[in-house]
DRENNUTOR-815414 format. One record per residue (C-alpha): residue in three letters; z, x, y. Coordinates in nm, 2 decimals, padded with zeros to 4 digits. Layout:
% DRENNUTOR-815414
ALA, Z, X, Y
...
//
This chain:
% DRENNUTOR-815414
MET, -02.79, -01.14, 00.61
ASN, -02.81, -01.15, 00.21
ARG, -03.11, -01.30, 00.09
PHE, -02.89, -01.51, -00.14
ILE, -02.69, -01.70, 00.17
PRO, -02.96, -01.92, 00.27
LEU, -03.00, -02.08, -00.08
PHE, -02.63, -02.12, -00.09
TRP, -02.61, -02.39, 00.15
VAL, -02.88, -02.61, -00.06
PHE, -02.68, -02.54, -00.41
LEU, -02.35, -02.62, -00.28
LEU, -02.45, -02.98, -00.16
THR, -02.57, -03.07, -00.54
VAL, -02.27, -03.00, -00.73
ALA, -02.38, -03.10, -01.08
ASN, -02.20, -03.12, -01.43
SER, -02.48, -03.14, -01.67
TYR, -02.31, -02.90, -01.96
ALA, -02.04, -03.17, -02.10
GLN, -01.79, -02.94, -01.96
GLU, -01.51, -02.99, -01.67
PRO, -01.57, -02.78, -01.39
PHE, -01.27, -02.65, -01.22
VAL, -01.17, -02.71, -00.86
CYS, -01.25, -02.48, -00.61
ARG, -00.90, -02.43, -00.40
GLY, -00.92, -02.04, -00.34
ASP, -00.74, -01.94, -00.69
TYR, -00.79, -01.62, -00.82
TYR, -00.84, -01.58, -01.22
LEU, -00.81, -01.29, -01.44
THR, -00.93, -01.22, -01.78
LEU, -00.61, -01.01, -01.95
ARG, -00.62, -00.84, -02.29
PRO, -00.26, -00.81, -02.38
GLY, -00.40, -00.73, -02.76
SER, -00.73, -00.72, -02.91
TYR, -00.86, -01.01, -02.73
ASN, -00.87, -01.15, -02.38
GLU, -00.67, -01.42, -02.22
LEU, -00.81, -01.61, -01.93
GLN, -00.51, -01.66, -01.66
ARG, -00.45, -01.80, -01.35
VAL, -00.29, -01.58, -01.07
LEU, -00.01, -01.69, -00.90
ILE, 00.27, -01.52, -00.64
ASP, 00.63, -01.60, -00.76
PRO, 00.79, -01.78, -00.45
VAL, 01.12, -01.62, -00.52
THR, 01.06, -01.28, -00.62
GLU, 00.72, -01.25, -00.47
ARG, 00.55, -01.05, -00.76
VAL, 00.22, -01.15, -00.91
THR, 00.23, -01.34, -01.22
PHE, -00.01, -01.48, -01.45
GLN, -00.05, -01.85, -01.59
GLN, -00.27, -01.89, -01.91
VAL, -00.55, -02.16, -01.84
PRO, -00.46, -02.42, -02.11
GLY, -00.74, -02.47, -02.38
PHE, -00.87, -02.11, -02.38
GLY, -00.89, -01.97, -02.74
PRO, -00.88, -01.65, -02.85
GLY, -01.18, -01.44, -03.00
HIS, -01.34, -01.28, -02.70
GLN, -01.35, -00.97, -02.55
LEU, -01.42, -01.06, -02.19
ASN, -01.53, -00.85, -01.86
ALA, -01.78, -00.88, -01.59
MET, -01.68, -01.23, -01.48
GLY, -01.78, -01.44, -01.19
TYR, -01.72, -01.78, -01.03
ARG, -02.02, -02.00, -00.97
VAL, -01.96, -02.20, -00.69
THR, -02.26, -02.45, -00.74
ASP, -02.13, -02.59, -01.08
ASN, -01.75, -02.46, -01.05
PHE, -01.77, -02.27, -01.40
ILE, -01.67, -01.91, -01.49
TYR, -01.96, -01.71, -01.61
VAL, -01.84, -01.40, -01.85
ILE, -01.97, -01.13, -02.06
ASP, -01.84, -01.11, -02.39
GLN, -01.83, -00.71, -02.45
GLU, -01.83, -00.73, -02.82
VAL, -02.22, -00.84, -02.84
THR, -02.29, -00.84, -02.51
SER, -02.36, -01.22, -02.49
LEU, -02.31, -01.45, -02.16
LEU, -02.00, -01.75, -02.20
ARG, -01.94, -02.02, -01.97
ILE, -01.58, -02.14, -01.93
ASP, -01.48, -02.47, -01.76
GLY, -01.17, -02.59, -01.62
THR, -01.00, -02.69, -01.93
GLY, -01.06, -02.34, -02.07
GLN, -01.32, -02.45, -02.30
VAL, -01.61, -02.17, -02.39
THR, -01.95, -02.22, -02.44
ARG, -02.17, -01.91, -02.59
LEU, -02.53, -01.94, -02.37
ARG, -02.68, -01.65, -02.49
VAL, -02.68, -01.31, -02.67
LEU, -02.83, -01.05, -02.40
SER, -03.01, -00.84, -02.68
GLU, -03.27, -00.69, -02.45
LEU, -02.98, -00.52, -02.24
PRO, -02.90, -00.17, -02.31
ARG, -02.56, -00.12, -02.49
MET, -02.30, -00.03, -02.21
ASN, -01.94, -00.08, -02.11
TYR, -01.99, -00.39, -01.87
TYR, -01.69, -00.38, -01.66
ALA, -01.77, -00.52, -01.30
GLY, -01.92, -00.90, -01.24
ALA, -01.96, -01.15, -00.96
CYS, -02.18, -01.40, -00.90
THR, -02.39, -01.45, -00.60
PRO, -02.26, -01.69, -00.32
ASP, -02.57, -01.92, -00.37
GLY, -02.45, -01.95, -00.75
ASN, -02.80, -01.82, -00.87
TYR, -02.71, -01.49, -01.06
LEU, -02.42, -01.35, -01.24
VAL, -02.48, -00.96, -01.11
ILE, -02.30, -00.73, -01.36
SER, -02.31, -00.36, -01.36
GLY, -02.30, -00.12, -01.68
SER, -02.14, 00.25, -01.77
PRO, -02.27, 00.42, -02.09
TYR, -01.91, 00.59, -02.09
GLU, -01.57, 00.50, -02.18
VAL, -01.33, 00.49, -01.89
GLY, -01.29, 00.90, -01.81
PHE, -01.37, 01.17, -01.58
SER, -01.72, 01.15, -01.62
SER, -01.78, 00.78, -01.61
SER, -01.99, 00.58, -01.35
ASN, -02.20, 00.30, -01.30
LEU, -02.59, 00.33, -01.37
ASN, -02.73, -00.01, -01.31
LEU, -02.68, -00.37, -01.19
VAL, -02.80, -00.67, -01.42
PHE, -02.91, -01.01, -01.26
ILE, -02.82, -01.29, -01.50
ASP, -03.04, -01.55, -01.35
LEU, -02.80, -01.88, -01.41
ARG, -03.09, -02.15, -01.32
GLU, -03.29, -02.11, -01.62
PRO, -03.19, -02.25, -01.97
ASP, -03.31, -01.93, -02.10
TYR, -03.13, -01.73, -01.85
PRO, -03.35, -01.40, -01.79
THR, -03.25, -01.09, -01.68
THR, -03.34, -00.84, -01.43
ILE, -03.21, -00.48, -01.43
VAL, -03.19, -00.27, -01.09
PRO, -03.11, 00.10, -01.12
LEU, -02.79, 00.22, -00.89
ASN, -02.91, 00.51, -00.69
ASN, -02.61, 00.68, -00.68
ASN, -02.46, 00.75, -01.02
SER, -02.12, 00.91, -00.92
PHE, -01.95, 00.57, -00.83
LEU, -01.71, 00.43, -01.10
PHE, -01.63, 00.07, -01.03
PHE, -01.45, -00.21, -01.24
ASP, -01.55, -00.51, -01.03
MET, -01.73, -00.65, -00.74
ALA, -01.69, -00.93, -00.49
PHE, -01.93, -01.10, -00.25
ASP, -01.78, -01.18, 00.10
PRO, -01.79, -01.57, 00.14
PHE, -01.92, -01.54, 00.51
THR, -02.17, -01.25, 00.52
GLY, -02.26, -01.21, 00.15
GLU, -02.22, -00.86, 00.13
CYS, -02.13, -00.72, -00.18
TYR, -01.80, -00.50, -00.21
SER, -01.64, -00.25, -00.49
TYR, -01.39, 00.02, -00.53
ASP, -01.49, 00.35, -00.65
GLY, -01.24, 00.48, -00.91
ASN, -01.39, 00.83, -00.91
ASN, -01.32, 00.91, -00.54
ALA, -01.06, 00.62, -00.49
ARG, -01.25, 00.47, -00.17
LEU, -01.42, 00.13, -00.11
ILE, -01.80, 00.10, -00.13
LYS, -02.07, -00.11, -00.05
ILE, -02.32, -00.23, -00.27
ASP, -02.70, -00.37, -00.12
ILE, -02.76, -00.56, -00.47
GLN, -03.12, -00.58, -00.35
ASN, -03.23, -00.22, -00.39
GLY, -02.92, -00.07, -00.58
THR, -02.81, 00.14, -00.28
THR, -02.44, 00.23, -00.21
THR, -02.26, 00.32, 00.07
ALA, -01.92, 00.46, 00.11
VAL, -01.68, 00.29, 00.33
GLY, -01.40, 00.47, 00.52
PRO, -01.24, 00.83, 00.37
PRO, -01.19, 00.87, -00.03
GLY, -00.84, 00.94, -00.15
GLN, -00.70, 00.61, -00.10
ILE, -00.38, 00.47, -00.22
ALA, -00.50, 00.30, -00.52
ALA, -00.64, 00.53, -00.84
SER, -00.87, 00.24, -00.94
LEU, -00.90, -00.15, -00.88
GLY, -00.98, -00.36, -01.22
THR, -01.02, -00.67, -01.01
LEU, -01.15, -00.77, -00.65
PHE, -01.17, -01.10, -00.48
PHE, -01.19, -01.27, -00.14
ASP, -01.00, -01.56, 00.02
ALA, -01.19, -01.81, 00.21
PHE, -01.08, -01.62, 00.54
GLY, -01.27, -01.36, 00.43
ASN, -01.01, -01.15, 00.35
LEU, -01.04, -00.87, 00.06
TYR, -00.80, -00.79, -00.17
GLY, -00.79, -00.58, -00.52
TYR, -00.50, -00.59, -00.83
GLY, -00.51, -00.22, -00.98
ARG, -00.31, 00.09, -01.05
PRO, -00.16, 00.32, -00.76
GLN, -00.23, 00.68, -00.73
GLY, 00.03, 00.82, -00.99
GLY, 00.09, 00.52, -01.15
THR, 00.01, 00.44, -01.54
SER, -00.07, 00.05, -01.54
GLN, -00.25, -00.17, -01.30
ASN, 00.05, -00.39, -01.16
THR, -00.01, -00.38, -00.76
LEU, -00.18, -00.61, -00.51
PHE, -00.36, -00.43, -00.26
SER, -00.52, -00.59, 00.10
ILE, -00.85, -00.41, 00.16
ASP, -00.97, -00.36, 00.53
LYS, -01.34, -00.39, 00.49
GLY, -01.41, -00.22, 00.79
THR, -01.23, 00.12, 00.77
GLY, -01.19, 00.10, 00.38
ARG, -00.80, 00.15, 00.40
LEU, -00.57, -00.01, 00.15
GLN, -00.22, -00.14, 00.20
ILE, 00.02, -00.25, -00.11
ARG, 00.13, -00.61, -00.05
THR, 00.36, -00.67, -00.38
ASN, 00.35, -00.55, -00.74
GLY, 00.36, -00.78, -01.03
ASP, 00.26, -00.83, -01.41
PRO, 00.06, -00.52, -01.55
ALA, -00.30, -00.63, -01.58
ASP, -00.47, -00.36, -01.77
ARG, -00.84, -00.40, -01.92
SER, -00.91, -00.68, -01.70
ASP, -01.16, -00.85, -01.48
GLY, -01.12, -01.13, -01.21
CYS, -01.30, -01.36, -01.01
SER, -01.19, -01.62, -00.73
CYS, -01.38, -01.91, -00.56
PRO, -01.31, -01.85, -00.17
PHE, -01.60, -02.11, -00.10
THR, -01.35, -02.40, 00.02
ILE, -01.10, -02.47, 00.33
LYS, -00.79, -02.32, 00.40
LEU, -00.52, -02.36, 00.64
THR, -00.24, -02.13, 00.79
LYS, 00.03, -02.20, 01.02
ASP, 00.19, -01.97, 01.24
VAL, 00.45, -02.01, 01.50
SER, 00.48, -01.77, 01.84
VAL, 00.83, -01.64, 01.74
ARG, 01.04, -01.69, 01.49
GLU, 01.35, -01.70, 01.63
ALA, 01.40, -01.93, 01.93
ALA, 01.67, -02.10, 02.15
PRO, 01.74, -02.49, 02.17
CYS, 01.50, -02.64, 02.47
GLN, 01.25, -02.34, 02.44
GLU, 00.89, -02.39, 02.43
VAL, 00.69, -02.21, 02.11
VAL, 00.34, -02.25, 02.01
TYR, 00.21, -02.32, 01.69
THR, -00.10, -02.16, 01.59
PHE, -00.29, -02.35, 01.27
THR, -00.58, -02.12, 01.16
ILE, -00.89, -02.29, 00.94
ALA, -01.15, -02.14, 00.74
ASN, -01.43, -02.35, 00.62
ALA, -01.62, -02.09, 00.37
SER, -01.74, -02.43, 00.19
ALA, -02.12, -02.41, 00.33
ILE, -02.16, -02.70, 00.52
THR, -01.93, -02.86, 00.84
ARG, -01.69, -03.10, 00.70
GLU, -01.66, -03.42, 00.90
ASN, -01.39, -03.70, 00.89
ILE, -01.14, -03.45, 00.85
LEU, -00.78, -03.57, 00.91
PHE, -00.51, -03.30, 01.00
GLU, -00.15, -03.41, 01.01
ASP, 00.16, -03.21, 01.09
VAL, 00.52, -03.40, 01.08
MET, 00.75, -03.15, 01.22
PRO, 01.15, -03.19, 01.17
GLU, 01.35, -03.43, 01.40
GLY, 01.41, -03.26, 01.75
PHE, 01.08, -03.12, 01.76
GLU, 00.89, -03.24, 02.03
ILE, 00.50, -03.20, 02.05
VAL, 00.41, -03.13, 02.42
GLU, 00.07, -03.06, 02.42
ILE, -00.25, -02.94, 02.25
ILE, -00.33, -02.61, 02.39
ARG, -00.68, -02.56, 02.23
ASN, -00.87, -02.79, 01.98
PRO, -01.21, -02.64, 01.89
PHE, -01.24, -02.91, 01.62
SER, -01.24, -03.23, 01.83
GLY, -01.14, -03.56, 01.68
THR, -00.91, -03.82, 01.79
VAL, -00.51, -03.81, 01.83
ARG, -00.35, -04.10, 01.68
GLU, -00.14, -04.28, 01.90
GLY, 00.21, -04.45, 01.87
THR, 00.35, -04.15, 01.66
LEU, 00.67, -04.01, 01.71
PRO, 00.70, -03.70, 01.92
ASN, 00.74, -03.46, 01.63
GLU, 00.44, -03.61, 01.46
LEU, 00.05, -03.47, 01.48
TYR, -00.22, -03.66, 01.35
ILE, -00.60, -03.60, 01.45
ASP, -00.84, -03.82, 01.28
ASP, -01.21, -03.77, 01.27
MET, -01.19, -03.39, 01.30
VAL, -01.53, -03.17, 01.25
ILE, -01.46, -02.84, 01.10
PRO, -01.75, -02.62, 01.12
LEU, -01.84, -02.28, 00.89
GLY, -01.61, -02.01, 01.02
VAL, -01.27, -01.95, 01.11
ASP, -01.09, -02.10, 01.42
SER, -00.76, -02.21, 01.55
LEU, -00.58, -02.49, 01.67
GLN, -00.30, -02.46, 01.92
VAL, 00.01, -02.65, 01.98
LYS, 00.29, -02.64, 02.22
VAL, 00.61, -02.75, 02.09
ARG, 00.94, -02.80, 02.25
LEU, 01.29, -02.76, 02.08
GLY, 01.54, -02.99, 02.13
ARG, 01.90, -02.92, 02.25
ASP, 02.11, -02.99, 01.98
LEU, 01.91, -02.77, 01.69
GLY, 02.04, -02.49, 01.52
GLY, 01.99, -02.33, 01.20
VAL, 01.62, -02.27, 01.00
TYR, 01.35, -02.52, 01.01
GLU, 01.06, -02.53, 00.79
ASN, 00.76, -02.73, 00.74
GLN, 00.36, -02.77, 00.65
ALA, 00.06, -02.91, 00.81
ARG, -00.19, -03.03, 00.55
ILE, -00.58, -03.11, 00.60
GLU, -00.69, -03.44, 00.40
ASN, -01.02, -03.61, 00.32
LEU, -01.17, -03.32, 00.16
PRO, -01.38, -03.37, -00.14
GLN, -01.27, -03.37, -00.47
SER, -01.45, -03.05, -00.55
LEU, -01.22, -02.86, -00.33
GLY, -00.89, -03.04, -00.44
GLY, -00.90, -03.33, -00.17
PHE, -00.65, -03.18, 00.04
THR, -00.50, -02.85, 00.14
VAL, -00.16, -02.76, 00.27
SER, -00.08, -02.45, 00.51
ASP, 00.03, -02.14, 00.44
ASP, 00.26, -01.92, 00.62
PRO, 00.04, -01.57, 00.67
THR, 00.32, -01.35, 00.76
THR, 00.47, -01.41, 00.38
ILE, 00.34, -01.29, 00.05
PRO, 00.38, -01.62, -00.14
LEU, 00.07, -01.87, -00.10
GLU, 00.12, -02.23, 00.04
ASP, 00.47, -02.17, 00.14
PRO, 00.63, -02.36, 00.45
THR, 00.62, -02.16, 00.80
LYS, 01.00, -02.11, 00.90
ILE, 01.16, -02.10, 01.29
ARG, 01.55, -01.99, 01.33
ILE, 01.70, -02.19, 01.64
ILE, 01.99, -02.01, 01.77
PRO, 02.21, -02.10, 02.06
LEU, 02.15, -01.88, 02.37
THR, 02.36, -01.59, 02.41
VAL, 02.34, -01.26, 02.61
ASP, 02.58, -00.98, 02.51
LEU, 02.58, -00.64, 02.74
GLN, 02.93, -00.58, 02.63
SER, 02.83, -00.46, 02.28
GLN, 02.54, -00.21, 02.41
ASN, 02.57, 00.15, 02.54
VAL, 02.80, 00.17, 02.82
LEU, 02.73, 00.56, 02.89
VAL, 02.42, 00.70, 03.04
CYS, 02.31, 01.04, 02.97
GLU, 02.28, 01.28, 03.31
GLY, 01.91, 01.24, 03.40
ASP, 01.81, 00.99, 03.14
THR, 01.75, 00.64, 03.11
LEU, 01.98, 00.37, 02.93
VAL, 01.78, 00.07, 02.86
LEU, 01.99, -00.27, 02.87
SER, 01.84, -00.58, 02.72
GLY, 01.88, -00.96, 02.67
SER, 01.93, -01.17, 02.31
GLN, 01.63, -01.34, 02.32
GLU, 01.30, -01.26, 02.45
THR, 01.19, -01.61, 02.53
ALA, 01.46, -01.69, 02.74
THR, 01.44, -01.62, 03.11
HIS, 01.63, -01.31, 03.23
THR, 01.76, -01.25, 03.60
TRP, 01.97, -00.94, 03.67
GLN, 02.21, -00.86, 03.96
ASP, 01.92, -00.73, 04.18
GLY, 01.71, -01.03, 04.13
SER, 01.46, -00.86, 03.92
VAL, 01.34, -01.08, 03.59
GLY, 01.28, -00.95, 03.25
PHE, 01.40, -00.91, 02.92
THR, 01.51, -00.54, 02.97
TYR, 01.64, -00.33, 03.27
GLU, 01.64, 00.04, 03.32
VAL, 01.98, 00.21, 03.42
THR, 01.97, 00.57, 03.58
GLU, 02.32, 00.56, 03.77
PRO, 02.67, 00.44, 03.70
GLY, 02.76, 00.09, 03.81
VAL, 02.81, -00.28, 03.73
TYR, 02.53, -00.45, 03.59
SER, 02.49, -00.85, 03.50
VAL, 02.24, -01.05, 03.36
GLU, 02.19, -01.44, 03.39
ALA, 01.98, -01.61, 03.08
ARG, 01.83, -01.94, 03.10
THR, 01.62, -02.17, 02.93
ALA, 01.57, -02.54, 02.99
CYS, 01.87, -02.68, 02.89
ASP, 02.13, -02.39, 02.88
VAL, 02.23, -02.07, 03.12
VAL, 02.47, -01.78, 03.01
TYR, 02.56, -01.48, 03.19
ASP, 02.73, -01.11, 03.11
SER, 02.81, -00.82, 03.29
ILE, 02.88, -00.44, 03.20
THR, 03.02, -00.15, 03.34
VAL, 02.78, 00.17, 03.30
GLU, 02.95, 00.55, 03.31
PHE, 02.80, 00.89, 03.28
ALA, 02.83, 01.03, 02.92
PRO, 03.01, 01.36, 02.88
PRO, 02.78, 01.67, 02.87
LEU, 02.67, 01.72, 02.55
SER, 02.64, 02.07, 02.42
VAL, 02.56, 02.28, 02.07
GLU, 02.54, 02.64, 01.98
LEU, 02.40, 02.79, 01.63
GLY, 02.53, 03.12, 01.72
GLU, 02.35, 03.43, 01.68
GLY, 02.07, 03.50, 01.39
ALA, 02.04, 03.77, 01.15
ALA, 01.84, 04.05, 00.97
LEU, 01.79, 03.90, 00.61
THR, 01.62, 04.02, 00.29
LEU, 01.40, 03.76, 00.12
GLY, 01.60, 03.56, -00.11
ASP, 01.94, 03.59, 00.12
SER, 02.06, 03.26, 00.26
PHE, 02.27, 03.21, 00.55
ASN, 02.54, 02.95, 00.65
VAL, 02.55, 02.80, 00.99
ASP, 02.83, 02.58, 01.12
PRO, 02.76, 02.46, 01.47
TRP, 02.99, 02.44, 01.76
ILE, 02.94, 02.09, 01.90
MET, 03.12, 01.92, 02.23
GLY, 03.00, 01.57, 02.32
THR, 03.09, 01.20, 02.22
ALA, 03.11, 01.13, 01.86
PRO, 02.95, 01.03, 01.66
TYR, 02.66, 01.25, 01.62
GLU, 02.30, 01.24, 01.46
TYR, 02.15, 01.56, 01.33
ARG, 01.79, 01.66, 01.30
TRP, 01.69, 02.04, 01.16
SER, 01.31, 02.14, 01.24
TYR, 01.15, 02.41, 01.10
ASP, 00.85, 02.53, 00.91
GLU, 00.91, 02.42, 00.56
GLU, 00.62, 02.65, 00.42
SER, 00.80, 02.93, 00.58
GLY, 01.17, 02.85, 00.47
ILE, 01.42, 02.63, 00.32
ALA, 01.74, 02.46, 00.45
SER, 02.02, 02.27, 00.21
CYS, 02.01, 01.96, 00.45
ASP, 01.78, 01.83, 00.72
ASP, 02.04, 01.56, 00.87
CYS, 02.41, 01.73, 00.86
PRO, 02.56, 01.98, 01.08
ASP, 02.65, 02.25, 00.85
ASN, 02.39, 02.39, 00.67
SER, 02.24, 02.70, 00.43
LEU, 01.92, 02.83, 00.57
MET, 01.69, 03.05, 00.35
PRO, 01.39, 03.17, 00.54
TYR, 01.10, 03.33, 00.38
PHE, 00.97, 03.50, 00.69
ASP, 01.08, 03.61, 01.02
MET, 01.12, 03.23, 01.19
GLY, 01.34, 02.99, 01.37
TYR, 01.54, 02.71, 01.32
ARG, 01.64, 02.41, 01.55
LEU, 01.92, 02.16, 01.54
GLU, 01.89, 01.89, 01.76
VAL, 02.20, 01.64, 01.81
THR, 02.20, 01.31, 01.91
ASP, 02.56, 01.17, 02.06
ALA, 02.70, 00.82, 02.06
ALA, 02.54, 00.77, 02.41
GLY, 02.18, 00.86, 02.27
CYS, 02.21, 01.19, 02.49
VAL, 02.02, 01.49, 02.32
ALA, 02.08, 01.86, 02.30
SER, 01.96, 02.15, 02.07
ASP, 01.97, 02.48, 01.99
GLU, 01.76, 02.75, 01.79
ILE, 01.87, 03.03, 01.58
PHE, 01.61, 03.30, 01.46
PHE, 01.59, 03.53, 01.17
THR, 01.40, 03.83, 01.05
VAL, 01.35, 03.89, 00.69
ASP, 01.27, 04.21, 00.49
ARG, 01.01, 04.12, 00.25
ASN, 01.01, 04.46, 00.09
ILE, 01.11, 04.46, -00.29
TYR, 01.35, 04.70, -00.41
ILE, 01.35, 04.78, -00.75
TRP, 01.32, 05.08, -00.98
ILE, 01.15, 05.09, -01.29
PRO, 01.21, 05.41, -01.51
ASN, 00.93, 05.63, -01.64
ALA, 01.12, 05.75, -02.00
PHE, 01.41, 05.63, -02.18
SER, 01.55, 05.73, -02.51
PRO, 01.66, 05.47, -02.77
ASN, 01.85, 05.72, -03.00
GLY, 02.21, 05.52, -03.00
ASP, 02.37, 05.75, -02.77
GLY, 02.47, 05.45, -02.55
ILE, 02.29, 05.66, -02.26
ASN, 01.93, 05.52, -02.14
ASP, 01.87, 05.32, -02.47
VAL, 01.68, 05.06, -02.35
PHE, 01.41, 05.01, -02.10
TYR, 01.47, 04.75, -01.83
VAL, 01.40, 04.69, -01.45
ARG, 01.65, 04.80, -01.20
GLY, 01.69, 04.66, -00.87
LEU, 01.93, 04.57, -00.56
GLU, 01.85, 04.19, -00.52
GLN, 01.87, 03.94, -00.80
TYR, 01.47, 03.91, -00.84
GLU, 01.36, 03.67, -01.11
ILE, 01.16, 03.83, -01.39
THR, 00.89, 03.60, -01.54
GLU, 00.67, 03.82, -01.76
PHE, 00.80, 04.16, -01.93
GLN, 00.54, 04.32, -02.20
ILE, 00.50, 04.65, -02.38
PHE, 00.18, 04.75, -02.49
SER, 00.07, 05.07, -02.70
LYS, -00.18, 05.31, -02.56
TRP, -00.45, 05.10, -02.75
GLY, -00.36, 04.77, -02.60
GLN, -00.18, 04.67, -02.89
ARG, 00.12, 04.43, -02.75
LEU, 00.44, 04.56, -02.91
PHE, 00.71, 04.33, -02.70
GLN, 00.69, 04.04, -02.47
ASN, 01.01, 03.86, -02.30
GLY, 00.85, 03.53, -02.18
SER, 01.20, 03.37, -02.08
LEU, 01.34, 03.39, -01.74
PHE, 01.57, 03.64, -01.64
TYR, 01.66, 03.88, -01.36
VAL, 01.65, 04.27, -01.30
GLU, 01.96, 04.47, -01.41
ASN, 01.99, 04.26, -01.73
GLU, 01.98, 04.54, -01.99
HIS, 02.02, 04.28, -02.26
GLN, 01.63, 04.18, -02.16
GLY, 01.49, 04.49, -02.18
TRP, 01.31, 04.67, -02.46
ASN, 01.49, 04.86, -02.71
GLY, 01.18, 05.05, -02.86
PHE, 01.14, 04.87, -03.19
ALA, 00.83, 04.65, -03.25
ASN, 00.82, 04.42, -03.58
SER, 01.19, 04.56, -03.68
GLU, 01.07, 04.93, -03.66
LEU, 01.14, 05.19, -03.40
MET, 00.85, 05.32, -03.25
THR, 00.73, 05.70, -03.25
PRO, 00.80, 05.90, -02.94
GLY, 00.50, 05.87, -02.69
VAL, 00.38, 05.70, -02.38
TYR, 00.36, 05.32, -02.36
VAL, 00.22, 05.08, -02.11
TYR, 00.42, 04.80, -01.93
ARG, 00.35, 04.49, -01.72
VAL, 00.62, 04.34, -01.54
THR, 00.60, 04.03, -01.30
LEU, 00.86, 03.88, -01.05
ARG, 00.87, 03.57, -00.90
LEU, 01.02, 03.58, -00.54
ALA, 01.23, 03.31, -00.33
ASP, 00.93, 03.18, -00.15
GLY, 00.76, 03.11, -00.50
SER, 00.49, 03.42, -00.48
ARG, 00.47, 03.66, -00.73
ARG, 00.45, 04.06, -00.75
HIS, 00.28, 04.21, -01.05
TYR, 00.37, 04.60, -01.16
ALA, 00.21, 04.78, -01.45
GLY, 00.27, 05.15, -01.55
ASP, 00.36, 05.40, -01.82
VAL, 00.71, 05.47, -01.98
THR, 00.78, 05.76, -02.19
LEU, 00.96, 05.69, -02.51
ILE, 01.15, 06.02, -02.61
ARG, 01.42, 06.10, -02.90
//
């Protein structure tokens, strides 16, 4: 356990404002300093509920003139602490955007302090510096602890033991206190032991983010980053990060945020609402799961939980409630109020079974609420749908009439194969003609098959007659002996039940094909190899065939050893002859002393007299004698062959 965590429980109980500034409210918000021009702006990060893209909303009252980086949210006073890079000074920002300059940290070495975060106990702002501008050889060299408890804000420097990492932000896990960062040099997650300056890689390098300018945790202990994807030119992508494996996943894109740093306050209480199925039938029973995260330092008591579901929803029972409390009596069937809940530290879930009404249909949505939170945590919080990207959005469920449709499914079964029939709604009870129960049924023989689908208030039936599918066969014909660079056109013969799906398979390093999912194809093997075509017909039956080729990789060219540029029209030009259209990427002529006399660097082919050497150099015809040539061919598979030799110029 990090040594800062135990102190955190003490300091969070005494949130005070002795600075004549108005604190932020810790609701799990994420803040970012953005530098669109010469100076930074302080932004609140949002996700547009319509476009699901990241957008920025400037904090009102924040003035210009600051070059900010290395920022952290301090939970003990709900202020943001940040470094002004221009003079390495410590600033404090309040909830109205007001900036207070606390002290110039003149004792610190002049570095670029990109990364920063406040420790979970609120005692320190920890920043990290690099002596270099961002580039290939950049790395972080130290951790600097700025003591926020003392009026003179003293600093302590801890060297990092590994100077091969470059990171632009840090974030502390709200539950474990562990510090995470993202190494841009190796594109992987790292963990930092801030007490002794040691760093540990988490997972493999080469992750999908080239760099992450900002890192932050939410109240559930989930880690996110905003940065630049591999191959991208801007920090405009939101990633979720697995703390255990180091794997990254793209969540969404948004506004660019280059030259930025971020922080969040995960030390709060948040709520998500999920449902066991997103499509259901009338009278069906579903289970809602309400997950509550308490990262606010202490157990919270006297909490009110409420969820007023749409009319026609009936709350059947509370399956699980680890938060105790008293269910309020005298409420409507669709209302759930739990008074005096106790929410301990950590993450846990409340589960409720709900029956959907007989006459319901369409999309229904709502949100649950938690009330009686302290004002420093916002007073209340509403539920979020954990399956969507927007935050604090309602949870939706679609109710559709019970149906079952076998007739629209495949009526053909392949010889020796299995056809799978299925119902329309997994949560209904399906009984098949032989009395077996299940959502799906496996068919291997022709015959009549039927199913009954039943819910608490409805029952429907359907049947289907299954037949054997006509045999499917495919033939590609005979292969051929080819010369490297030749292509071979294939027109397969297919017999079966259309329409068909096609899939060609081959060694992509040993040959190419003009199309991977069509029947007719132009194949160009580079080596002796085979191509396989797999065909799937309308019944789902599969057949395949393979065609083989041998490839002659010998090069058939002739480079003359003499030519006579005397204008008689016979052998006036020195050029490369050949039986195939080999590409020439380099053609040079040198004197016997190594002076280059002629060069043709453009791409051309053998048997091109106009691209050869006519015996002239610098507009002067060379004297008879021996000259040296160099020729490079590029073959169809991308490989190159180099040739060098002598050619005699005669008159």
